[in-house]
Backbone and ligand atoms as CSV (ligand in chain L), in Angstrom:
chain,resi,resn,atom,element,x,y,z
A,1,MET,N,N,99.501,77.126,118.171
A,1,MET,CA,C,98.997,77.713,116.930
A,1,MET,C,C,99.539,79.125,116.769
A,2,TYR,N,N,99.919,79.470,115.531
A,2,TYR,CA,C,100.398,80.823,115.260
A,2,TYR,C,C,99.231,81.793,115.213
A,3,LYS,N,N,99.455,82.938,115.766
A,3,LYS,CA,C,98.451,83.995,115.613
A,3,LYS,C,C,99.216,85.245,115.245
A,4,ARG,N,N,98.750,85.936,114.206
A,4,ARG,CA,C,99.547,87.084,113.805
A,4,ARG,C,C,99.297,88.253,114.747
A,5,GLN,N,N,100.357,89.046,114.937
A,5,GLN,CA,C,100.264,90.251,115.735
A,5,GLN,C,C,99.842,91.362,114.804
A,6,ASN,N,N,98.608,91.876,114.960
A,6,ASN,CA,C,98.196,92.871,113.983
A,6,ASN,C,C,98.427,94.286,114.486
A,7,HIS,N,N,98.119,95.241,113.602
A,7,HIS,CA,C,98.575,96.611,113.848
A,7,HIS,C,C,97.833,97.309,114.984
A,8,THR,N,N,96.810,96.676,115.552
A,8,THR,CA,C,96.143,97.284,116.717
A,8,THR,C,C,97.121,97.470,117.878
A,9,ILE,N,N,98.200,96.668,117.919
A,9,ILE,CA,C,99.159,96.731,119.028
A,9,ILE,C,C,99.858,98.090,119.107
A,10,ALA,N,N,99.911,98.815,117.978
A,10,ALA,CA,C,100.633,100.100,117.975
A,10,ALA,C,C,99.997,101.114,118.933
A,11,LEU,N,N,98.695,101.070,119.098
A,11,LEU,CA,C,98.034,102.071,119.946
A,11,LEU,C,C,98.435,101.954,121.420
A,12,PRO,N,N,98.292,100.780,122.044
A,12,PRO,CA,C,98.756,100.695,123.448
A,12,PRO,C,C,100.256,100.940,123.595
A,13,LEU,N,N,101.041,100.540,122.592
A,13,LEU,CA,C,102.485,100.798,122.687
A,13,LEU,C,C,102.766,102.295,122.624
A,14,LEU,N,N,102.023,103.008,121.780
A,14,LEU,CA,C,102.212,104.459,121.697
A,14,LEU,C,C,101.754,105.149,122.981
A,15,ARG,N,N,100.725,104.610,123.625
A,15,ARG,CA,C,100.312,105.169,124.924
A,15,ARG,C,C,101.470,105.048,125.927
A,16,ALA,N,N,102.128,103.891,125.921
A,16,ALA,CA,C,103.258,103.677,126.833
A,16,ALA,C,C,104.428,104.596,126.478
A,17,MET,N,N,104.690,104.752,125.174
A,17,MET,CA,C,105.789,105.621,124.730
A,17,MET,C,C,105.535,107.067,125.161
A,18,ALA,N,N,104.302,107.528,124.932
A,18,ALA,CA,C,103.972,108.919,125.246
A,18,ALA,C,C,104.011,109.165,126.751
A,19,ALA,N,N,103.623,108.158,127.535
A,19,ALA,CA,C,103.666,108.309,128.990
A,19,ALA,C,C,105.097,108.529,129.459
A,20,ARG,N,N,106.030,107.938,128.746
A,20,ARG,CA,C,107.427,108.034,129.153
A,20,ARG,C,C,108.172,109.206,128.513
A,21,HIS,N,N,107.890,109.439,127.213
A,21,HIS,CA,C,108.688,110.416,126.455
A,21,HIS,C,C,107.916,111.658,126.053
A,22,GLY,N,N,106.599,111.695,126.292
A,22,GLY,CA,C,105.771,112.735,125.691
A,22,GLY,C,C,105.435,112.313,124.264
A,23,PRO,N,N,104.737,113.176,123.526
A,23,PRO,CA,C,104.342,112.799,122.162
A,23,PRO,C,C,105.567,112.454,121.308
A,24,VAL,N,N,105.478,111.346,120.590
A,24,VAL,CA,C,106.629,110.855,119.815
A,24,VAL,C,C,106.401,111.051,118.321
A,25,ALA,N,N,107.510,111.141,117.579
A,25,ALA,CA,C,107.445,111.098,116.122
A,25,ALA,C,C,107.199,109.646,115.717
A,26,VAL,N,N,106.350,109.435,114.719
A,26,VAL,CA,C,106.091,108.076,114.245
A,26,VAL,C,C,106.592,107.929,112.814
A,27,VAL,N,N,107.437,106.917,112.593
A,27,VAL,CA,C,107.831,106.546,111.233
A,27,VAL,C,C,107.170,105.209,110.954
A,28,HIS,N,N,106.289,105.218,109.978
A,28,HIS,CA,C,105.368,104.097,109.754
A,28,HIS,C,C,105.573,103.520,108.357
A,29,PHE,N,N,106.153,102.332,108.293
A,29,PHE,CA,C,106.320,101.626,107.015
A,29,PHE,C,C,105.105,100.731,106.808
A,30,ASP,N,N,104.380,100.957,105.719
A,30,ASP,CA,C,103.120,100.224,105.535
A,30,ASP,C,C,102.624,100.491,104.125
A,31,ALA,N,N,101.937,99.514,103.533
A,31,ALA,CA,C,101.267,99.754,102.253
A,31,ALA,C,C,100.069,100.673,102.427
A,32,HIS,N,N,99.563,100.730,103.666
A,32,HIS,CA,C,98.306,101.447,103.937
A,32,HIS,C,C,98.534,102.577,104.929
A,33,LEU,N,N,97.603,103.527,104.945
A,33,LEU,CA,C,97.748,104.687,105.822
A,33,LEU,C,C,97.504,104.341,107.291
A,34,ASP,N,N,96.533,103.473,107.542
A,34,ASP,CA,C,96.163,103.104,108.926
A,34,ASP,C,C,95.736,104.310,109.763
A,35,THR,N,N,95.198,105.319,109.077
A,35,THR,CA,C,94.654,106.481,109.807
A,35,THR,C,C,93.158,106.639,109.512
A,36,TRP,N,N,92.512,105.538,109.157
A,36,TRP,CA,C,91.079,105.630,108.913
A,36,TRP,C,C,90.337,105.827,110.234
A,37,ASP,N,N,89.129,106.395,110.130
A,37,ASP,CA,C,88.351,106.645,111.335
A,37,ASP,C,C,87.751,105.337,111.844
A,38,THR,N,N,87.162,104.578,110.920
A,38,THR,CA,C,86.646,103.252,111.281
A,38,THR,C,C,87.009,102.293,110.151
A,39,TYR,N,N,87.022,101.037,110.478
A,39,TYR,CA,C,87.342,99.993,109.504
A,39,TYR,C,C,86.334,98.878,109.761
A,40,PHE,N,N,85.544,98.565,108.753
A,40,PHE,CA,C,84.416,97.642,108.949
A,40,PHE,C,C,83.552,98.068,110.138
A,41,GLY,N,N,83.394,99.387,110.283
A,41,GLY,CA,C,82.498,99.914,111.307
A,41,GLY,C,C,83.076,99.984,112.712
A,42,ALA,N,N,84.317,99.566,112.900
A,42,ALA,CA,C,84.904,99.526,114.244
A,42,ALA,C,C,85.985,100.599,114.397
A,43,ALA,N,N,86.068,101.177,115.599
A,43,ALA,CA,C,87.022,102.266,115.844
A,43,ALA,C,C,88.428,101.753,116.176
A,44,HIS,N,N,88.518,100.567,116.777
A,44,HIS,CA,C,89.822,100.030,117.164
A,44,HIS,C,C,90.120,98.788,116.335
A,45,THR,N,N,90.868,99.003,115.250
A,45,THR,CA,C,91.191,97.912,114.323
A,45,THR,C,C,92.617,98.117,113.824
A,46,HIS,N,N,93.058,97.193,112.970
A,46,HIS,CA,C,94.413,97.346,112.426
A,46,HIS,C,C,94.485,98.386,111.303
A,47,GLY,N,N,93.370,99.041,110.998
A,47,GLY,CA,C,93.396,100.120,110.005
A,47,GLY,C,C,93.235,101.507,110.606
A,48,THR,N,N,93.186,101.587,111.951
A,48,THR,CA,C,92.878,102.873,112.596
A,48,THR,C,C,93.841,103.313,113.714
A,49,PRO,N,N,94.929,102.573,114.016
A,49,PRO,CA,C,95.678,102.900,115.246
A,49,PRO,C,C,96.270,104.303,115.250
A,50,PHE,N,N,96.691,104.798,114.075
A,50,PHE,CA,C,97.398,106.082,114.098
A,50,PHE,C,C,96.442,107.267,114.168
A,51,ARG,N,N,95.193,107.084,113.733
A,51,ARG,CA,C,94.208,108.149,113.972
A,51,ARG,C,C,93.893,108.232,115.463
A,52,ARG,N,N,93.658,107.077,116.098
A,52,ARG,CA,C,93.368,107.099,117.528
A,52,ARG,C,C,94.552,107.698,118.291
A,53,ALA,N,N,95.776,107.323,117.909
A,53,ALA,CA,C,96.962,107.836,118.607
A,53,ALA,C,C,97.081,109.345,118.435
A,54,SER,N,N,96.784,109.834,117.241
A,54,SER,CA,C,96.860,111.269,116.991
A,54,SER,C,C,95.788,111.992,117.796
A,55,GLU,N,N,94.590,111.449,117.816
A,55,GLU,CA,C,93.496,112.062,118.589
A,55,GLU,C,C,93.818,112.094,120.077
A,56,GLU,N,N,94.513,111.059,120.559
A,56,GLU,CA,C,94.830,110.987,121.993
A,56,GLU,C,C,96.054,111.832,122.362
A,57,GLY,N,N,96.657,112.492,121.365
A,57,GLY,CA,C,97.816,113.338,121.654
A,57,GLY,C,C,99.084,112.563,121.927
A,58,LEU,N,N,99.162,111.335,121.442
A,58,LEU,CA,C,100.325,110.480,121.720
A,58,LEU,C,C,101.466,110.738,120.758
A,59,ILE,N,N,101.141,111.362,119.602
A,59,ILE,CA,C,102.168,111.549,118.585
A,59,ILE,C,C,102.373,113.036,118.310
A,60,ASP,N,N,103.582,113.357,117.907
A,60,ASP,CA,C,103.937,114.730,117.570
A,60,ASP,C,C,103.550,114.970,116.111
A,61,ARG,N,N,102.497,115.751,115.910
A,61,ARG,CA,C,101.953,115.907,114.560
A,61,ARG,C,C,102.897,116.636,113.606
A,62,SER,N,N,103.967,117.215,114.132
A,62,SER,CA,C,104.908,117.884,113.225
A,62,SER,C,C,106.052,116.960,112.820
A,63,GLY,N,N,105.995,115.668,113.234
A,63,GLY,CA,C,107.160,114.816,112.977
A,63,GLY,C,C,106.868,113.394,112.539
A,64,CYS,N,N,105.729,113.177,111.865
A,64,CYS,CA,C,105.385,111.794,111.503
A,64,CYS,C,C,105.368,111.591,109.988
A,65,LEU,N,N,105.699,110.392,109.560
A,65,LEU,CA,C,105.533,110.075,108.144
A,65,LEU,C,C,105.317,108.592,107.890
A,66,HIS,N,N,104.634,108.339,106.780
A,66,HIS,CA,C,104.456,106.991,106.272
A,66,HIS,C,C,105.474,106.759,105.154
A,67,VAL,N,N,105.970,105.538,105.047
A,67,VAL,CA,C,106.860,105.175,103.945
A,67,VAL,C,C,106.308,103.924,103.264
A,68,GLY,N,N,106.276,103.954,101.928
A,68,GLY,CA,C,105.873,102.770,101.163
A,68,GLY,C,C,104.389,102.668,100.880
A,69,THR,N,N,103.667,103.761,101.126
A,69,THR,CA,C,102.210,103.755,100.974
A,69,THR,C,C,101.809,103.499,99.516
A,70,ARG,N,N,100.820,102.638,99.321
A,70,ARG,CA,C,100.323,102.394,97.961
A,70,ARG,C,C,98.936,101.760,97.967
A,71,GLY,N,N,98.363,101.563,99.118
A,71,GLY,CA,C,97.104,100.831,99.199
A,71,GLY,C,C,95.918,101.655,98.751
A,72,PRO,N,N,94.743,101.059,98.807
A,72,PRO,CA,C,93.535,101.735,98.354
A,72,PRO,C,C,93.118,102.871,99.286
A,73,LEU,N,N,92.431,103.842,98.721
A,73,LEU,CA,C,91.808,104.898,99.512
A,73,LEU,C,C,90.316,104.624,99.520
A,74,TYR,N,N,89.665,104.985,100.611
A,74,TYR,CA,C,88.232,104.713,100.720
A,74,TYR,C,C,87.385,105.959,100.536
A,75,SER,N,N,88.040,107.125,100.694
A,75,SER,CA,C,87.278,108.362,100.486
A,75,SER,C,C,88.229,109.433,99.968
A,76,ASN,N,N,87.668,110.458,99.317
A,76,ASN,CA,C,88.539,111.510,98.782
A,76,ASN,C,C,89.092,112.422,99.870
A,77,ARG,N,N,88.719,112.164,101.139
A,77,ARG,CA,C,89.274,112.928,102.267
A,77,ARG,C,C,90.435,112.188,102.940
A,78,ASP,N,N,90.676,110.939,102.554
A,78,ASP,CA,C,91.680,110.126,103.262
A,78,ASP,C,C,93.038,110.827,103.370
A,79,LEU,N,N,93.533,111.347,102.239
A,79,LEU,CA,C,94.883,111.919,102.255
A,79,LEU,C,C,94.914,113.238,103.016
A,80,ALA,N,N,93.865,114.053,102.857
A,80,ALA,CA,C,93.809,115.330,103.574
A,80,ALA,C,C,93.724,115.092,105.079
A,81,GLU,N,N,92.888,114.157,105.481
A,81,GLU,CA,C,92.748,113.862,106.913
A,81,GLU,C,C,94.046,113.288,107.476
A,82,ASP,N,N,94.713,112.474,106.677
A,82,ASP,CA,C,95.990,111.894,107.104
A,82,ASP,C,C,97.006,113.005,107.398
A,83,ARG,N,N,97.015,114.017,106.519
A,83,ARG,CA,C,97.914,115.166,106.734
A,83,ARG,C,C,97.542,115.907,108.009
A,84,GLU,N,N,96.243,116.116,108.217
A,84,GLU,CA,C,95.790,116.829,109.422
A,84,GLU,C,C,96.170,116.061,110.693
A,85,LEU,N,N,96.217,114.736,110.593
A,85,LEU,CA,C,96.570,113.919,111.754
A,85,LEU,C,C,98.070,113.920,112.012
A,86,GLY,N,N,98.864,114.511,111.095
A,86,GLY,CA,C,100.281,114.725,111.363
A,86,GLY,C,C,101.264,113.996,110.464
A,87,PHE,N,N,100.764,113.392,109.374
A,87,PHE,CA,C,101.653,112.547,108.578
A,87,PHE,C,C,102.037,113.158,107.229
A,88,HIS,N,N,103.291,113.018,106.881
A,88,HIS,CA,C,103.752,113.174,105.508
A,88,HIS,C,C,103.805,111.775,104.901
A,89,VAL,N,N,103.907,111.702,103.563
A,89,VAL,CA,C,103.912,110.393,102.908
A,89,VAL,C,C,105.084,110.284,101.939
A,90,VAL,N,N,105.835,109.196,102.025
A,90,VAL,CA,C,106.774,108.809,100.969
A,90,VAL,C,C,106.140,107.607,100.279
A,91,PRO,N,N,105.433,107.847,99.160
A,91,PRO,CA,C,104.710,106.735,98.537
A,91,PRO,C,C,105.640,105.728,97.888
A,92,SER,N,N,105.135,104.537,97.715
A,92,SER,CA,C,105.948,103.462,97.147
A,92,SER,C,C,106.498,103.820,95.767
A,93,VAL,N,N,105.728,104.546,94.972
A,93,VAL,CA,C,106.191,104.862,93.605
A,93,VAL,C,C,107.420,105.755,93.604
A,94,GLU,N,N,107.726,106.430,94.712
A,94,GLU,CA,C,108.903,107.316,94.748
A,94,GLU,C,C,110.165,106.607,95.241
A,95,ILE,N,N,110.007,105.359,95.687
A,95,ILE,CA,C,111.119,104.689,96.358
A,95,ILE,C,C,112.308,104.440,95.421
A,96,ASP,N,N,112.012,104.034,94.187
A,96,ASP,CA,C,113.097,103.793,93.225
A,96,ASP,C,C,113.935,105.044,93.008
A,97,ASP,N,N,113.251,106.184,92.810
A,97,ASP,CA,C,113.968,107.425,92.535
A,97,ASP,C,C,114.750,107.898,93.752
A,98,LEU,N,N,114.167,107.768,94.943
A,98,LEU,CA,C,114.818,108.261,96.160
A,98,LEU,C,C,115.977,107.365,96.585
A,99,GLY,N,N,115.794,106.055,96.457
A,99,GLY,CA,C,116.785,105.118,96.960
A,99,GLY,C,C,116.810,105.124,98.485
A,100,ALA,N,N,117.519,104.152,99.054
A,100,ALA,CA,C,117.535,104.013,100.513
A,100,ALA,C,C,118.074,105.272,101.185
A,101,ARG,N,N,119.116,105.850,100.594
A,101,ARG,CA,C,119.724,107.038,101.202
A,101,ARG,C,C,118.763,108.231,101.168
A,102,GLY,N,N,118.055,108.366,100.046
A,102,GLY,CA,C,117.092,109.458,99.920
A,102,GLY,C,C,115.938,109.316,100.898
A,103,ILE,N,N,115.464,108.085,101.081
A,103,ILE,CA,C,114.370,107.853,102.031
A,103,ILE,C,C,114.847,108.160,103.450
A,104,ALA,N,N,116.040,107.687,103.775
A,104,ALA,CA,C,116.594,107.955,105.111
A,104,ALA,C,C,116.695,109.462,105.342
A,105,GLY,N,N,117.068,110.205,104.301
A,105,GLY,CA,C,117.176,111.662,104.410
A,105,GLY,C,C,115.822,112.297,104.674
A,106,ARG,N,N,114.798,111.820,103.964
A,106,ARG,CA,C,113.445,112.367,104.171
A,106,ARG,C,C,112.975,112.094,105.602
A,107,ILE,N,N,113.293,110.912,106.115
A,107,ILE,CA,C,112.903,110.554,107.482
A,107,ILE,C,C,113.611,111.476,108.481
A,108,ARG,N,N,114.916,111.635,108.296
A,108,ARG,CA,C,115.701,112.440,109.239
A,108,ARG,C,C,115.218,113.888,109.248
A,109,GLU,N,N,114.924,114.390,108.052
A,109,GLU,CA,C,114.405,115.749,107.901
A,109,GLU,C,C,113.095,115.933,108.683
A,110,ARG,N,N,112.258,114.936,108.635
A,110,ARG,CA,C,110.927,115.049,109.239
A,110,ARG,C,C,110.968,114.864,110.761
A,111,VAL,N,N,111.748,113.910,111.244
A,111,VAL,CA,C,111.697,113.594,112.683
A,111,VAL,C,C,112.727,114.360,113.507
A,112,GLY,N,N,113.803,114.821,112.869
A,112,GLY,CA,C,114.830,115.558,113.615
A,112,GLY,C,C,115.338,114.763,114.801
A,113,ASP,N,N,115.448,115.406,115.978
A,113,ASP,CA,C,115.917,114.641,117.141
A,113,ASP,C,C,114.787,114.314,118.117
A,114,ARG,N,N,113.561,114.339,117.624
A,114,ARG,CA,C,112.430,113.908,118.459
A,114,ARG,C,C,112.587,112.429,118.831
A,115,PRO,N,N,111.987,112.003,119.951
A,115,PRO,CA,C,111.904,110.559,120.192
A,115,PRO,C,C,111.062,109.911,119.086
A,116,VAL,N,N,111.566,108.809,118.542
A,116,VAL,CA,C,110.933,108.185,117.371
A,116,VAL,C,C,110.376,106.813,117.724
A,117,TYR,N,N,109.133,106.603,117.349
A,117,TYR,CA,C,108.541,105.270,117.399
A,117,TYR,C,C,108.446,104.754,115.972
A,118,LEU,N,N,109.011,103.581,115.732
A,118,LEU,CA,C,109.053,102.987,114.402
A,118,LEU,C,C,108.045,101.846,114.325
A,119,SER,N,N,107.190,101.881,113.318
A,119,SER,CA,C,106.192,100.836,113.165
A,119,SER,C,C,106.310,100.239,111.764
A,120,VAL,N,N,106.581,98.949,111.703
A,120,VAL,CA,C,106.761,98.286,110.408
A,120,VAL,C,C,105.646,97.268,110.197
A,121,ASP,N,N,104.758,97.576,109.269
A,121,ASP,CA,C,103.783,96.581,108.802
A,121,ASP,C,C,104.473,95.821,107.675
A,122,ILE,N,N,104.560,94.526,107.824
A,122,ILE,CA,C,105.358,93.748,106.860
A,122,ILE,C,C,104.791,93.870,105.441
A,123,ASP,N,N,103.536,94.341,105.315
A,123,ASP,CA,C,102.993,94.503,103.960
A,123,ASP,C,C,103.563,95.710,103.227
A,124,VAL,N,N,104.465,96.453,103.874
A,124,VAL,CA,C,105.213,97.475,103.129
A,124,VAL,C,C,106.075,96.807,102.057
A,125,LEU,N,N,106.479,95.550,102.331
A,125,LEU,CA,C,107.258,94.795,101.351
A,125,LEU,C,C,106.343,94.301,100.231
A,126,ASP,N,N,106.907,94.149,99.049
A,126,ASP,CA,C,106.167,93.560,97.947
A,126,ASP,C,C,105.786,92.118,98.323
A,127,PRO,N,N,104.651,91.640,97.835
A,127,PRO,CA,C,104.275,90.248,98.135
A,127,PRO,C,C,105.339,89.226,97.698
A,128,ALA,N,N,106.240,89.613,96.792
A,128,ALA,CA,C,107.349,88.718,96.441
A,128,ALA,C,C,108.260,88.466,97.642
A,129,PHE,N,N,108.319,89.445,98.558
A,129,PHE,CA,C,109.212,89.358,99.714
A,129,PHE,C,C,108.459,89.078,101.004
A,130,ALA,N,N,107.134,89.274,100.979
A,130,ALA,CA,C,106.317,89.036,102.172
A,130,ALA,C,C,104.910,88.613,101.758
A,131,PRO,N,N,104.791,87.387,101.238
A,131,PRO,CA,C,103.458,86.925,100.834
A,131,PRO,C,C,102.554,86.623,102.031
A,132,GLY,N,N,103.149,86.344,103.196
A,132,GLY,CA,C,102.382,85.896,104.351
A,132,GLY,C,C,101.844,87.047,105.167
A,133,THR,N,N,100.850,87.726,104.621
A,133,THR,CA,C,100.244,88.849,105.330
A,133,THR,C,C,98.798,88.989,104.876
A,134,GLY,N,N,97.992,89.672,105.662
A,134,GLY,CA,C,96.551,89.663,105.434
A,134,GLY,C,C,96.055,90.559,104.318
A,135,THR,N,N,96.769,91.660,104.039
A,135,THR,CA,C,96.308,92.606,103.026
A,135,THR,C,C,97.455,92.969,102.078
A,136,PRO,N,N,97.942,91.983,101.307
A,136,PRO,CA,C,99.078,92.236,100.407
A,136,PRO,C,C,98.706,93.214,99.295
A,137,GLU,N,N,99.692,94.018,98.873
A,137,GLU,CA,C,99.494,94.971,97.772
A,137,GLU,C,C,100.719,94.889,96.866
A,138,ALA,N,N,100.486,94.798,95.561
A,138,ALA,CA,C,101.597,94.748,94.606
A,138,ALA,C,C,102.360,96.071,94.618
A,139,GLY,N,N,103.635,96.003,94.191
A,139,GLY,CA,C,104.404,97.232,94.003
A,139,GLY,C,C,105.069,97.755,95.253
A,140,GLY,N,N,105.486,96.853,96.152
A,140,GLY,CA,C,106.089,97.286,97.421
A,140,GLY,C,C,107.602,97.306,97.404
A,141,MET,N,N,108.181,97.594,98.590
A,141,MET,CA,C,109.636,97.651,98.739
A,141,MET,C,C,110.222,96.241,98.656
A,142,THR,N,N,111.498,96.180,98.331
A,142,THR,CA,C,112.225,94.931,98.496
A,142,THR,C,C,112.703,94.860,99.946
A,143,SER,N,N,112.990,93.649,100.409
A,143,SER,CA,C,113.510,93.537,101.777
A,143,SER,C,C,114.874,94.229,101.868
A,144,ARG,N,N,115.653,94.201,100.794
A,144,ARG,CA,C,116.960,94.873,100.816
A,144,ARG,C,C,116.800,96.380,101.032
A,145,GLU,N,N,115.810,96.968,100.350
A,145,GLU,CA,C,115.566,98.413,100.536
A,145,GLU,C,C,115.158,98.721,101.972
A,146,LEU,N,N,114.235,97.914,102.506
A,146,LEU,CA,C,113.770,98.161,103.871
A,146,LEU,C,C,114.923,98.052,104.868
A,147,LEU,N,N,115.706,96.989,104.739
A,147,LEU,CA,C,116.812,96.785,105.689
A,147,LEU,C,C,117.834,97.912,105.567
A,148,ALA,N,N,118.077,98.373,104.346
A,148,ALA,CA,C,119.040,99.472,104.160
A,148,ALA,C,C,118.540,100.759,104.810
A,149,VAL,N,N,117.253,101.052,104.680
A,149,VAL,CA,C,116.714,102.263,105.319
A,149,VAL,C,C,116.776,102.121,106.842
A,150,LEU,N,N,116.440,100.932,107.338
A,150,LEU,CA,C,116.447,100.733,108.793
A,150,LEU,C,C,117.854,100.904,109.374
A,151,ARG,N,N,118.870,100.628,108.551
A,151,ARG,CA,C,120.248,100.787,109.018
A,151,ARG,C,C,120.512,102.223,109.492
A,152,SER,N,N,119.756,103.175,108.921
A,152,SER,CA,C,119.977,104.590,109.269
A,152,SER,C,C,119.332,104.968,110.606
A,153,PHE,N,N,118.526,104.081,111.188
A,153,PHE,CA,C,117.810,104.457,112.415
A,153,PHE,C,C,118.712,104.536,113.644
A,154,GLY,N,N,119.920,103.985,113.531
A,154,GLY,CA,C,120.885,104.120,114.625
A,154,GLY,C,C,121.235,105.575,114.895
A,155,GLU,N,N,121.038,106.438,113.869
A,155,GLU,CA,C,121.357,107.863,114.033
A,155,GLU,C,C,120.176,108.655,114.599
A,156,LEU,N,N,119.027,108.003,114.719
A,156,LEU,CA,C,117.849,108.704,115.228
A,156,LEU,C,C,117.661,108.415,116.714
A,157,ASN,N,N,116.778,109.167,117.340
A,157,ASN,CA,C,116.472,108.945,118.759
A,157,ASN,C,C,115.333,107.924,118.860
A,158,LEU,N,N,115.663,106.686,118.479
A,158,LEU,CA,C,114.649,105.618,118.427
A,158,LEU,C,C,114.325,105.134,119.841
A,159,VAL,N,N,113.042,105.174,120.203
A,159,VAL,CA,C,112.661,104.774,121.564
A,159,VAL,C,C,111.794,103.520,121.613
A,160,GLY,N,N,111.205,103.137,120.481
A,160,GLY,CA,C,110.370,101.940,120.494
A,160,GLY,C,C,109.973,101.543,119.093
A,161,ALA,N,N,109.468,100.314,118.943
A,161,ALA,CA,C,109.159,99.829,117.592
A,161,ALA,C,C,108.255,98.608,117.642
A,162,ASP,N,N,107.591,98.367,116.526
A,162,ASP,CA,C,106.874,97.112,116.340
A,162,ASP,C,C,107.079,96.617,114.916
A,163,VAL,N,N,106.925,95.305,114.732
A,163,VAL,CA,C,106.868,94.693,113.398
A,163,VAL,C,C,105.611,93.827,113.407
A,164,VAL,N,N,104.675,94.130,112.519
A,164,VAL,CA,C,103.350,93.522,112.635
A,164,VAL,C,C,102.838,92.969,111.302
A,165,GLU,N,N,101.749,92.216,111.423
A,165,GLU,CA,C,100.977,91.700,110.289
A,165,GLU,C,C,101.638,90.539,109.546
A,166,VAL,N,N,102.586,89.862,110.206
A,166,VAL,CA,C,103.107,88.612,109.647
A,166,VAL,C,C,102.077,87.520,109.931
A,167,SER,N,N,101.670,86.817,108.902
A,167,SER,CA,C,100.629,85.814,109.048
A,167,SER,C,C,101.138,84.464,108.543
A,168,PRO,N,N,101.702,83.662,109.466
A,168,PRO,CA,C,102.349,82.408,109.042
A,168,PRO,C,C,101.435,81.493,108.219
A,169,ALA,N,N,100.132,81.563,108.441
A,169,ALA,CA,C,99.227,80.683,107.698
A,169,ALA,C,C,99.278,80.953,106.198
A,170,TYR,N,N,99.627,82.167,105.807
A,170,TYR,CA,C,99.709,82.522,104.379
A,170,TYR,C,C,101.139,82.489,103.849
A,171,ASP,N,N,102.090,82.124,104.704
A,171,ASP,CA,C,103.496,82.212,104.291
A,171,ASP,C,C,103.895,80.990,103.463
A,172,HIS,N,N,104.960,81.141,102.668
A,172,HIS,CA,C,105.495,80.039,101.880
A,172,HIS,C,C,106.992,79.988,102.143
A,173,ALA,N,N,107.495,78.815,102.432
A,173,ALA,CA,C,108.944,78.627,102.609
A,173,ALA,C,C,109.545,79.653,103.582
A,174,GLU,N,N,108.720,80.110,104.536
A,174,GLU,CA,C,109.168,81.075,105.556
A,174,GLU,C,C,109.702,82.376,104.979
A,175,ILE,N,N,109.286,82.726,103.769
A,175,ILE,CA,C,109.776,83.954,103.117
A,175,ILE,C,C,109.477,85.177,103.988
A,176,THR,N,N,108.243,85.269,104.440
A,176,THR,CA,C,107.828,86.427,105.234
A,176,THR,C,C,108.486,86.405,106.610
A,177,GLY,N,N,108.558,85.215,107.186
A,177,GLY,CA,C,109.184,85.082,108.508
A,177,GLY,C,C,110.647,85.501,108.476
A,178,ILE,N,N,111.340,85.140,107.400
A,178,ILE,CA,C,112.757,85.520,107.273
A,178,ILE,C,C,112.879,87.040,107.158
A,179,ALA,N,N,112.043,87.638,106.320
A,179,ALA,CA,C,112.088,89.102,106.162
A,179,ALA,C,C,111.794,89.789,107.491
A,180,ALA,N,N,110.797,89.291,108.217
A,180,ALA,CA,C,110.416,89.927,109.488
A,180,ALA,C,C,111.514,89.767,110.534
A,181,SER,N,N,112.144,88.587,110.581
A,181,SER,CA,C,113.163,88.392,111.612
A,181,SER,C,C,114.385,89.263,111.348
A,182,HIS,N,N,114.740,89.450,110.068
A,182,HIS,CA,C,115.862,90.347,109.761
A,182,HIS,C,C,115.498,91.804,110.048
A,183,THR,N,N,114.223,92.131,109.845
A,183,THR,CA,C,113.749,93.485,110.150
A,183,THR,C,C,113.904,93.755,111.648
A,184,VAL,N,N,113.475,92.799,112.466
A,184,VAL,CA,C,113.604,92.957,113.922
A,184,VAL,C,C,115.077,93.055,114.316
A,185,TYR,N,N,115.914,92.272,113.667
A,185,TYR,CA,C,117.354,92.305,113.965
A,185,TYR,C,C,117.925,93.698,113.710
A,186,GLU,N,N,117.558,94.305,112.569
A,186,GLU,CA,C,118.047,95.662,112.269
A,186,GLU,C,C,117.555,96.661,113.315
A,187,ILE,N,N,116.302,96.502,113.720
A,187,ILE,CA,C,115.730,97.441,114.697
A,187,ILE,C,C,116.443,97.301,116.043
A,188,LEU,N,N,116.675,96.063,116.475
A,188,LEU,CA,C,117.388,95.856,117.748
A,188,LEU,C,C,118.797,96.439,117.668
A,189,SER,N,N,119.419,96.323,116.489
A,189,SER,CA,C,120.759,96.888,116.317
A,189,SER,C,C,120.727,98.407,116.420
A,190,ALA,N,N,119.636,99.010,115.918
A,190,ALA,CA,C,119.512,100.472,116.008
A,190,ALA,C,C,119.255,100.917,117.446
A,191,LEU,N,N,118.579,100.071,118.217
A,191,LEU,CA,C,118.277,100.411,119.618
A,191,LEU,C,C,119.472,100.175,120.539
A,192,ALA,N,N,120.365,99.266,120.142
A,192,ALA,CA,C,121.441,98.821,121.021
A,192,ALA,C,C,122.318,99.949,121.552
A,193,PRO,N,N,122.709,100.948,120.718
A,193,PRO,CA,C,123.615,101.972,121.257
A,193,PRO,C,C,122.946,102.986,122.166
A,194,ARG,N,N,121.627,102.911,122.318
A,194,ARG,CA,C,120.919,103.904,123.136
A,194,ARG,C,C,121.334,103.824,124.603
A,195,LYS,N,N,121.560,104.979,125.181
A,195,LYS,CA,C,121.789,104.999,126.635
A,195,LYS,C,C,120.508,105.478,127.282
A,196,GLU,N,N,119.944,104.666,128.149
A,196,GLU,CA,C,118.715,105.068,128.837
A,196,GLU,C,C,119.022,106.200,129.811
A,197,SER,N,N,118.174,107.215,129.804
A,197,SER,CA,C,118.387,108.295,130.771
A,197,SER,C,C,117.342,108.190,131.875
L,1,MN,MN,MN,99.140,98.378,108.934
């Protein structure tokens, strides 16, 4: 039986990254912020990993950003708290104007040569490109845009990554699975030239 890998996995992975590299820059592609304090009353959920990681000192608060954000806010403090936890935002509505090259530039500007952890929630894509996910939101990236931006990660100090929230039970004609597998392929290609020290 398929079981989707949800965004809770980012927290233990970031603990491992920080143990090895120190606090890392996080580039987070997602429709949602995932920096809420609790989600349905629970502290460890797929809506809270980056707040817990920031609180635990696993991430470099001067080098993190979200890309593709467009989901709902639950309180008027959400965006302010997200900033305090270390994140800048490239919202989905700016993606057309920025283009893949512009987004890559914003990422490079923010993370510099810090070790980078890349986290891709497949719901950053529009439901047209990734219907098989638990919390779809209209108005997302195309898979072409995402893959083009990921192509630029070969120039960054990428140390780890995840691709999460693919839910085969909601997928049609493997649309989401195809997008996710190509996403992983781009990420592996970006990691390939790395020389381990
Ligand atoms: Mn997420």
